C-alpha positions, 0 to 999 in steps of 0.5 A: 764293398767287394768283402762281399764276392770273396767265395762262393755266392750266387746273384740275383738281382741285375740291375743297372748299375748295382746287384744283389748277390747272396753269399750261399755259406750264409743265406746273407745277401749284400749290394756289391757294384754291378761291374766287380761281378764278372761281365756274362754274370746273369741272375742265377749263376753261381761266382766264386772269387769273381769267376763266372761257375757254370757248373756250380750254379748248373749243380744250384738248379740239380739243387733247387729243382729236387727241394721242389719237387718235394714241396710238391704236392700232388692234385688228386685226380678230376681237382680242377684247379 
């Protein structure tokens, strides 16, 4: 399924021989052979046209952190969880 690696994808899961990636344009997940990814790819990395993109990965991490912060519910003082 090399077609899954065309464009921008995020590595979701790495296994011994396979990996699950998500196409960022569509949100669609697919499974690829791990050897099709860059050798230094890790879970969470953004891969563009077969190359790991550290800047795109950092931007994605920031976007997720900002979204989580917006969705966070503050804990009232004195409430123990």
